[in-house]
C-alpha positions in Angstrom: 86.1 -55.3 -27.8 89.2 -54.0 -25.9 91.2 -56.6 -24.1 92.4 -56.3 -20.5 95.8 -57.7 -19.5 94.1 -60.8 -18.2 92.5 -61.6 -21.6 95.8 -61.0 -23.4 97.6 -63.5 -21.2 95.0 -66.2 -20.7 91.9 -65.8 -22.8 88.4 -66.3 -21.6 88.5 -70.1 -21.1 91.7 -70.1 -19.0 90.6 -67.1 -17.0 87.3 -68.8 -16.1 89.1 -72.0 -15.1 91.4 -70.1 -12.7 88.4 -68.3 -11.2 86.5 -71.5 -10.7 89.5 -73.0 -9.1 89.5 -70.1 -6.6 85.9 -70.7 -5.9 86.5 -74.4 -5.3 89.3 -73.6 -2.8 87.1 -71.1 -1.0 84.3 -73.7 -0.7 86.7 -76.3 0.5 88.1 -74.1 3.2 84.6 -72.8 4.1 83.3 -76.4 4.4 86.1 -77.2 6.8 85.4 -74.0 8.8 81.8 -75.0 9.2 82.8 -78.4 10.5 85.2 -76.9 13.0 82.9 -74.1 14.0 85.1 -71.2 12.9 82.6 -68.5 12.0 84.8 -65.9 10.4 86.4 -68.4 7.9 83.0 -69.7 6.9 81.5 -66.2 6.3 84.6 -65.1 4.4 84.6 -68.2 2.2 80.9 -67.7 1.4 81.6 -64.1 0.5 84.5 -65.0 -1.8 82.4 -67.7 -3.6 79.3 -65.5 -4.0 81.2 -62.5 -5.3 83.3 -64.5 -7.7 80.3 -66.4 -9.1 78.2 -63.3 -9.6 79.2 -62.6 -13.3 78.5 -66.3 -14.2 75.1 -66.1 -12.6 74.1 -62.7 -14.1 75.3 -63.5 -17.6 74.3 -67.2 -17.4 77.7 -68.3 -18.6 80.3 -70.5 -16.9 83.0 -68.6 -18.8 81.9 -65.2 -17.4 84.5 -64.4 -14.7 86.5 -61.6 -13.3 90.2 -61.3 -14.1 91.7 -64.3 -12.4 94.0 -62.2 -10.3 91.1 -60.8 -8.3 89.4 -64.1 -7.0 92.9 -65.7 -6.5 93.9 -62.6 -4.4 90.6 -63.0 -2.5 91.4 -66.6 -1.6 94.9 -65.9 -0.3 93.8 -64.4 3.0 91.4 -67.3 3.5 94.1 -69.9 3.0 96.6 -67.9 5.1 94.2 -67.5 8.0 93.8 -71.3 8.2 97.6 -71.6 8.7 97.7 -69.0 11.5 97.0 -70.3 15.0 96.5 -67.0 16.8 92.9 -65.8 16.7 93.5 -62.1 16.5 96.1 -62.4 13.7 93.8 -64.8 11.8 91.0 -62.2 11.9 93.3 -59.4 10.8 94.3 -61.4 7.8 90.6 -62.2 6.9 89.6 -58.5 7.3 92.4 -57.6 5.0 90.6 -59.8 2.5 87.7 -57.3 2.4 89.9 -55.3 0.0 89.9 -57.8 -3.0 86.2 -58.5 -2.4 85.5 -54.7 -2.6 87.6 -54.5 -5.7 85.7 -57.4 -7.3 82.4 -55.9 -6.6 83.5 -52.6 -8.1 84.7 -54.3 -11.3 81.4 -56.3 -11.5 79.4 -53.1 -11.2 81.4 -51.5 -13.9 81.0 -54.5 -16.2 77.4 -55.4 -15.6 75.7 -52.0 -15.1 75.7 -48.6 -16.7 77.8 -47.2 -13.9 80.8 -45.0 -14.8 83.4 -44.0 -12.3 86.4 -41.8 -12.8 89.6 -43.4 -11.4 89.8 -41.3 -8.3 86.1 -42.1 -7.5 86.6 -45.8 -8.2 89.5 -45.8 -5.7 87.2 -44.2 -3.1 84.4 -46.6 -3.9 86.6 -49.6 -3.4 87.7 -48.1 0.0 84.1 -47.5 1.1 83.0 -51.0 0.0 85.9 -52.6 2.0 84.9 -50.6 5.1 81.3 -51.6 4.6 82.2 -55.3 4.2 84.2 -55.1 7.4 81.2 -53.5 9.2 78.9 -56.2 8.0 81.2 -59.1 9.0 81.8 -57.5 12.5 78.0 -57.0 13.0 77.2 -60.6 12.1 80.0 -61.8 14.5 78.8 -59.5 17.3 75.2 -60.7 16.9 76.4 -64.3 16.9 78.5 -63.7 20.1 75.5 -62.1 21.7 73.2 -65.0 20.9 75.6 -67.9 21.4 77.5 -66.5 24.4 80.9 -66.7 22.5 83.6 -64.1 22.3 84.9 -64.3 18.8 85.4 -60.5 18.9 86.1 -60.0 22.6 86.7 -56.2 22.8 86.2 -52.8 21.3 90.0 -52.4 20.6 89.9 -55.8 18.7 87.1 -54.7 16.3 88.7 -51.3 15.8 91.9 -52.8 14.5 89.8 -55.0 12.2 88.1 -51.9 10.8 91.5 -50.1 10.4 93.0 -53.1 8.5 90.0 -53.5 6.2 89.7 -49.8 5.4 93.5 -49.3 4.9 93.9 -52.3 2.7 90.8 -51.2 0.7 92.4 -47.9 0.0 95.7 -49.6 -0.9 93.9 -52.1 -3.2 92.1 -49.3 -5.1 95.3 -47.4 -5.6 97.4 -50.4 -6.7 94.7 -51.6 -9.1 94.3 -48.2 -10.6 98.1 -48.0 -11.3 98.1 -51.5 -12.7 95.3 -50.9 -15.2 96.0 -47.3 -16.0 98.0 -48.1 -19.2 95.3 -50.4 -20.7 92.3 -49.4 -22.7 88.9 -50.9 -22.3 86.3 -50.7 -19.5 84.7 -54.1 -19.5 86.7 -56.2 -17.0 84.6 -59.3 -17.0 86.0 -61.9 -19.4 82.7 -62.9 -21.1 81.2 -60.4 -23.5 78.3 -58.4 -22.1 76.7 -57.8 -25.5 73.0 -58.3 -25.5 72.5 -57.6 -21.8 69.5 -55.3 -21.2 71.2 -52.3 -19.7 67.9 -50.4 -19.6 66.9 -52.4 -16.5 69.5 -50.5 -14.6 68.3 -47.1 -15.8 65.0 -46.8 -13.9 63.1 -43.5 -13.7 62.7 -42.2 -10.2 59.8 -39.8 -10.9 61.4 -37.5 -8.4 60.4 -34.4 -10.3 56.8 -34.9 -9.4 57.5 -35.5 -5.7 56.4 -33.0 -3.1 58.9 -31.1 -1.0 59.5 -32.2 2.6 57.9 -28.9 3.7 54.7 -29.9 1.8 54.8 -33.5 2.9 55.0 -32.8 6.7 51.6 -32.6 8.4 52.5 -29.2 9.9 52.0 -25.7 8.5 55.1 -24.0 7.3 54.8 -21.4 10.1 54.9 -24.2 12.7 57.9 -25.8 11.1 59.8 -22.5 11.2 58.7 -21.9 14.8 60.0 -25.3 15.8 63.4 -24.5 14.2 63.7 -21.3 16.1 62.6 -22.9 19.3 65.4 -25.5 19.0 67.9 -22.8 18.1 66.9 -20.9 21.3 67.4 -24.2 23.2 70.9 -24.6 21.8 71.7 -21.0 22.6 70.5 -21.7 26.2 72.8 -24.8 26.4 75.7 -22.7 25.1 75.1 -19.9 27.6 74.9 -22.4 30.5 78.2 -24.0 29.3 79.9 -20.6 29.3 78.6 -19.8 32.8 79.3 -23.2 34.3 81.9 -23.4 32.7 81.8 -26.6 30.7 84.1 -26.7 27.7 82.5 -29.9 26.2 79.1 -28.4 26.4 80.3 -25.1 24.8 81.9 -27.1 22.0 78.9 -29.3 21.2 76.2 -26.7 21.7 78.1 -24.0 19.8 78.8 -26.3 16.8 75.3 -27.6 16.7 73.8 -24.1 16.8 76.1 -23.0 13.9 75.0 -26.0 11.9 71.3 -25.0 12.1 72.1 -21.8 10.2 74.0 -23.6 7.4 70.9 -24.3 5.3 69.8 -20.6 5.7 73.2 -19.4 4.7 73.3 -21.6 1.6 69.9 -20.5 0.6 70.7 -16.8 0.9 74.2 -17.0 -0.5 73.8 -19.5 -3.3 70.0 -19.6 -3.7 69.8 -23.3 -2.8 66.2 -24.3 -2.2 66.3 -25.5 1.4 62.6 -25.5 2.3 61.4 -25.3 5.9 61.0 -29.1 6.1 64.7 -29.7 5.3 65.8 -27.0 7.7 63.6 -28.6 10.4 65.2 -32.0 9.6 68.7 -30.7 10.0 67.9 -28.8 13.2 66.1 -31.6 14.8 69.0 -34.0 14.3 71.6 -31.6 15.7 69.4 -30.5 18.6 68.7 -34.0 19.8 72.5 -34.7 19.6 73.2 -31.6 21.7 70.7 -32.7 24.3 72.3 -36.1 24.4 75.8 -34.7 24.9 74.5 -32.3 27.6 72.4 -34.9 29.6 70.9 -38.0 28.1 73.9 -39.9 26.7 75.3 -40.6 30.1 72.0 -41.5 31.6 70.1 -43.6 29.1 71.1 -45.9 26.3 68.0 -45.4 24.1 68.8 -41.7 23.4 72.0 -42.8 21.7 70.1 -45.3 19.6 67.7 -42.5 18.6 70.2 -39.9 17.5 72.5 -42.3 15.5 70.0 -43.2 12.8 68.9 -39.6 12.6 72.5 -38.5 12.1 73.0 -41.2 9.6 70.1 -39.7 7.5 72.0 -36.4 7.2 75.2 -38.3 6.2 73.2 -40.2 3.6 71.8 -36.9 2.3 75.3 -35.5 1.9 76.4 -38.7 0.1 73.4 -38.5 -2.3 74.0 -34.8 -3.0 77.6 -35.5 -3.7 77.2 -38.4 -6.2 74.2 -36.9 -7.9 76.0 -33.6 -8.4 79.0 -35.5 -9.9 76.6 -37.5 -12.1 75.1 -34.3 -13.5 78.3 -32.3 -13.8 80.9 -34.7 -15.0 80.5 -36.8 -18.2 82.7 -39.6 -16.9 80.6 -40.2 -13.8 77.2 -41.9 -13.9 75.3 -43.9 -11.2 72.1 -45.6 -12.5 69.1 -44.6 -10.4 68.6 -48.2 -9.3 72.1 -48.2 -7.7 71.8 -44.8 -5.9 70.1 -46.2 -2.7 72.8 -48.8 -2.4 75.5 -46.1 -2.8 73.9 -44.1 0.0 73.9 -47.1 2.3 77.6 -47.9 1.5 78.5 -44.2 1.9 76.9 -44.0 5.4 78.3 -47.4 6.5 81.8 -46.4 5.4 81.5 -43.0 7.0 80.4 -44.7 10.2 83.4 -47.0 10.2 85.8 -44.0 9.7 84.0 -42.1 12.5 84.5 -45.0 14.9 88.1 -45.2 13.9 88.5 -41.5 14.6 86.9 -41.9 18.0 89.2 -44.8 18.7 92.2 -42.6 17.8 90.9 -39.8 20.1 90.7 -42.4 22.9 94.3 -43.5 22.3 95.5 -39.9 22.4 93.4 -39.1 25.5 94.9 -42.1 27.3 98.5 -41.3 26.2 98.4 -37.6 27.1 95.7 -37.4 29.8 93.4 -35.3 27.7 89.6 -34.9 27.5 88.2 -35.4 24.0 84.9 -34.3 22.6 84.5 -37.8 21.0 84.9 -41.0 22.9 83.8 -44.7 22.7 82.1 -46.6 25.5 82.9 -50.2 24.6 82.2 -52.9 22.1 78.4 -52.9 22.4 78.4 -49.1 22.0 80.4 -49.3 18.8 78.4 -52.1 17.2 75.0 -50.6 18.0 76.3 -47.4 16.4 77.1 -49.4 13.3 73.7 -51.1 13.3 71.7 -47.9 13.8 73.8 -46.1 11.2 72.7 -48.7 8.7 69.1 -48.3 9.8 69.3 -44.5 9.2 71.0 -45.0 5.9 68.3 -47.4 4.8 65.5 -45.0 5.8 66.9 -42.1 3.8 67.8 -44.4 0.8 64.3 -45.8 0.7 62.2 -42.7 1.4 64.2 -39.5 1.7 66.1 -39.0 -1.6 63.4 -37.3 -3.6 63.2 -34.5 -1.0 66.8 -33.7 -1.8 66.5 -33.4 -5.5 65.6 -29.6 -5.6 68.8 -28.9 -3.7 71.0 -31.2 -5.9 69.5 -29.7 -9.0 70.3 -26.2 -7.8 73.9 -27.2 -7.0 74.3 -28.6 -10.5 72.9 -25.4 -12.0 75.4 -23.4 -10.0 78.2 -25.5 -11.3 77.2 -25.0 -15.0 80.1 -23.3 -16.8 82.7 -24.3 -14.2 85.8 -25.9 -15.7 85.9 -29.6 -15.5 89.2 -30.9 -14.2 90.5 -34.2 -15.7 91.8 -36.1 -12.6 92.8 -39.1 -14.7 95.5 -37.3 -16.6 
């Protein structure tokens, strides 16, 4: 078995002792946080302990542990935060700690499952996990504030900087770790051997080949589905025409872009022979049409429309993430995601995309305020941002649980189109 740098320096027993020491420190700080009522520290300490102990639990061995650098690095922000009196600075430090946790989870997935990730994809996966962890922590804090009447996260700007720090440090952690381990052979980064683990439990069969298409599954005849698509396209054209006559630049931008998106599946079907059935086209068109209606009228007048369109939009983002990872899985030998982990990847992909989207909106707001501009994307406060995060997760969960088999014909066709294309080795 190949040895990582950690094994060469410390061996399995010493590595495990150092990891367990990090767990003890995390639990000690977390216990103190519970007694003093500091929520962030308690949640972070529980996260560090749970992630660090996962190999020992799965492999049923006290010596099973990550390279000691990872849990020690995860504990550093926790200890540092305790020493910082300012609440905002303390939370920034803790959210920077999402990066080593994301790195730890990526290493554990690599060691305990059949997953294979090329280096560039592993860096992206660490970044997405860090953003997702930040979104989870922020959501729990926001819900606690709403119920308890506290203000641990008092403003939208506050949570945006937490997201920026977590996502940025996640990217940095992935790149630095990739450079650190690039010169060492071996893929199993958990210190205890994984021989004898039943890997087949991670390679479940989805049965997607026998699944009906979305067009067949919907309780509407194909002609009705196509008629609804054209009706919504005409509605979008009407919004675009009104925007030109009014004139309203924001309506022109939103309606024009959404109208163009409705023709993308048709273009892909005709140009590349991708099997977008009428049900999939109706799904895409419905999502963008409802968003255009919201931008034109409903978003400013009712909160529930926003909560309707966000999970629907999240289903499209999840579909893109699924098509992306499944195409890589089929086309590249060094990329494999076991079917049992695919839904989790979709949720993480959508959550991370949502965090990046919110950061982008925040950036647009900063530019608009600085230069007196009108932006097509804007935020409306903390509650708006956090409900976006929550409903993004709901949409991701829906497509991950029920929608993926409907996308398999498209991803199979994409893979077939890529057959014979040269495979670039990004690791060289």
